[in-house]
Phi, psi and omega in degrees: 000314178298322177296326178295321177302311182295317180301313184290322177297320180288327173298321177297322182287331175295321180289319177211098184287356179260019173268137181282319192301315180302324176294320178294321180292322174299319176302314180295323178296316182293324175298316179296330180271001180066028171263073193294319180295317176301321180297317183298316178299317179300315182294322181297321180292319180302310184283341173291324182282317187220086188298338185254023183282116183298321181295316181296319178295321182297305182296325175296322178299315181294321177303309185297325178292318179302315186273358171100004178265079193291320177296317177296320179305309181298323179296316181287330174297316180297319178297318179297318182284343173288323175284316182228090184293350180240027176290104187311310185291326179294322181297314184291325178289326176293328175302311181294326178296314178296320179298317177298326181276358179083008182267072193291325176298313179295323182297314181298313178307308186289327174298316179294323177298319180296320180294318181295331181276359174110012182253095182295335180285004165304335178296338176297321175297319177295326177298319180297322176291324177295318177300318179294334178272000180081014181266074191296316182295321179290323178298321181297311183300314182294313180295322179298319179290317187293330182275349184308307183289350182260355180252047176303133178095347176280150176306152175303137182089359184293323182297321177291326174296317179294320178299317176298320180296324181289318189248354185262206186270183186297324179293323178296318178301315180298317180295321180294315182291327172297316180297314180296319177298319180296317184292315181295330175295317179289329181244056187296338179259001184269156177286122180288346176057234188299341190290342175297331180293304176300325178302314178295316182302321181270015171089007179269055183303312185293326179291319175298313181301317180299315178299321183288315184298328179276013172096004181248115183208173178211143186299336179298336180302322183287337172300319180285312186301320185261003179272176182294341182272350184267006189301312183295326178292313184301323182284349184276154178296333178302324182292316177295324176296319176298316180298325178291314185295330179267004176087002181293318185292324176296324180288324179292322184300132182091350177241178170299145175296148176298159189305321189255004180230065181294161176271142173275187185298334179274357182091359179278148177283130179234103187280149183228000000 
């Protein structure tokens, strides 16, 4: 599927090299492939052609979030939404950005706008807000509803089981992890997609990292890693080892350090 995306984008550029969107699509493709420098060049070309293209700003924002430049990610989401205030995908990512920044009222507003625009998994963002407010039962209900369209292939009711595992007690967590393990075993060659996010949440850091390193990932993983709940993981040696294996450290070298991983006097990254 990813190869088809690259092929179609290049065909579009052969027909019209002055279109911004195919360059932005290539940038998103390169980010997914962890070709981060190539992604940056593709986005630069897209915005040089069309500086006010909402899609280019959106995909660049997701790239910047993945590689840890969170302020730049929020800036490009704001530019995207200035052009298209009802761009559903930009709305949901801005919701997560506001949640990360602790601006919870704005986060809720943007999650609800995303849901109104047709993204039911905006409820996942509302669940994070409910969790931060101590509203556990509501967080479970919202996360369970929000994950339904993202757990294709899982048995019916799985989203609620996973949500209970994320926010419930130890027994609920064990049931959720057993379900995930069984599904991953059945679909060993499939992209686990959204499931890397709850795996991180439930303490299976090494398993989630392994899935990503072997080419299976989902952007939601980075919501956890760069969010307020990912602080202990970011401080661990395992995170920097993961960052090296996925090409992040190579990308950071020669650039400004990412927002949450400044360099110390010796030039080493110290994540916070």
